[in-house]
C-alpha positions as CSV (number, residue, x, y, z in Angstrom):
1,M,135.4,154.2,74.7
2,A,134.3,151.1,75.6
3,L,131.8,149.0,74.4
4,L,129.4,146.8,76.0
5,V,126.8,144.3,74.2
6,E,124.8,141.6,75.8
7,E,122.2,139.6,74.0
8,I,120.2,137.1,75.0
9,G,121.3,133.3,73.9
10,A,124.8,134.8,72.8
11,P,128.3,135.6,74.9
12,A,128.6,139.0,76.0
13,V,130.9,141.5,74.0
14,S,133.3,143.6,75.6
15,I,135.7,146.1,74.1
16,G,137.4,149.4,73.6
17,F,140.2,151.5,74.8
18,V,141.8,154.5,76.5
19,L,143.9,157.0,75.5
20,E,146.5,157.9,77.9
21,D,149.9,159.9,77.6
22,G,149.8,159.4,73.9
23,A,149.4,155.8,74.1
24,M,146.0,153.8,73.6
25,R,145.5,150.5,76.1
26,P,142.7,148.2,75.8
27,L,140.1,148.6,78.3
28,A,136.9,146.6,78.6
29,M,133.2,147.6,80.3
30,E,132.8,144.6,82.9
31,A,128.9,146.3,84.0
32,V,126.8,149.3,83.7
33,P,123.2,149.3,85.0
34,D,120.0,148.9,82.9
35,L,118.3,151.5,80.9
36,T,115.3,151.7,82.6
37,S,112.9,154.0,80.8
38,A,112.6,155.7,77.8
39,E,113.2,158.8,79.1
40,G,116.9,158.2,80.1
41,L,116.3,156.9,83.6
42,P,118.8,156.1,85.6
43,A,120.6,159.4,84.4
44,E,123.6,159.0,86.9
45,V,125.4,155.3,86.2
46,E,128.4,153.6,87.5
47,I,130.1,151.8,85.2
48,T,132.9,149.1,85.9
49,L,136.0,149.3,83.4
50,I,138.8,146.9,83.1
51,D,142.2,148.7,82.5
52,G,145.0,145.8,82.5
53,K,144.3,143.8,85.4
54,K,143.0,147.1,87.3
55,R,138.8,147.9,88.0
56,A,137.9,151.2,88.0
57,V,134.6,152.8,88.5
58,V,133.4,155.4,86.6
59,T,130.5,157.7,87.1
60,A,128.5,159.2,84.1
61,F,125.7,161.6,84.6
62,Q,123.8,162.2,81.6
63,T,122.9,165.9,81.3
64,H,120.2,165.4,78.0
65,V,119.0,162.4,76.5
66,V,117.8,162.2,73.2
67,P,115.9,158.7,72.2
68,Y,115.4,157.2,69.2
69,W,113.4,154.4,67.8
70,L,115.4,151.7,66.0
71,Q,112.8,150.3,63.4
72,S,113.5,147.0,61.7
73,P,114.6,145.8,59.5
74,V,116.5,149.5,59.1
75,G,115.9,153.1,59.6
76,F,115.0,155.2,62.9
77,S,113.1,157.9,64.2
78,I,113.3,160.7,66.7
79,G,111.2,159.8,69.8
80,A,110.1,156.0,71.1
81,S,107.2,154.0,70.4
82,Y,105.9,151.2,72.9
83,E,103.4,149.3,70.4
84,N,106.2,146.9,69.3
85,P,107.8,145.0,72.3
86,E,110.6,144.1,70.2
87,A,111.8,147.2,69.0
88,V,114.9,148.9,70.4
89,V,115.1,152.4,71.9
90,L,118.3,154.0,72.0
91,L,119.3,157.1,74.0
92,E,122.2,159.4,73.3
93,G,123.6,162.3,74.5
94,P,126.4,164.5,76.3
95,A,127.8,163.1,79.9
96,I,129.8,164.6,82.6
97,I,132.2,161.7,83.2
98,K,134.3,161.5,86.7
99,W,137.3,158.6,86.4
100,Q,140.5,158.7,88.7
101,G,139.3,161.9,90.7
102,E,139.2,163.9,87.2
103,D,135.7,165.2,85.3
104,G,135.7,165.5,81.6
105,F,132.5,165.5,79.3
106,G,131.7,162.8,77.0
107,W,129.1,160.8,74.9
108,L,127.1,158.3,76.1
109,E,125.0,156.0,74.5
110,R,122.7,153.3,75.8
111,L,120.1,151.1,74.2
112,R,117.3,148.3,75.4
113,R,114.4,146.4,73.7
114,V,111.4,148.0,74.2
115,R,109.8,144.6,76.3
116,D,113.0,144.9,78.8
117,L,112.0,148.9,80.0
118,E,110.6,149.3,83.1
119,N,109.2,152.3,83.2
120,L,106.8,152.9,80.3
121,S,105.6,156.0,80.8
122,V,103.5,158.0,77.7
123,T,102.8,161.3,77.7
124,A,100.1,162.9,75.2
């Protein structure tokens, strides 16, 4: 599990762990591509992790995605709204994770403010 939080005007926070051979070791996420749409694009991403002093690239392919619109100050609704550029869209769903030559299944959550999305497609 790894978490990377970036917000304008604040230092990035990266924290996580990996469970291997029954032991938990620290893990940090160094880089992840930006979420570009409320449809979950790109669906396949490469995530750079730091495990001790080693860097590793993990590939994650999100097989399905469910968008949530995080409303201010609290609450969330299924789906996404583009009306408020400051609103946060959260996408989550199952993913196939490839790391160190092994495939596994996991869960991927990504979020971004509406104003930062590139593909603002609206369907009726």
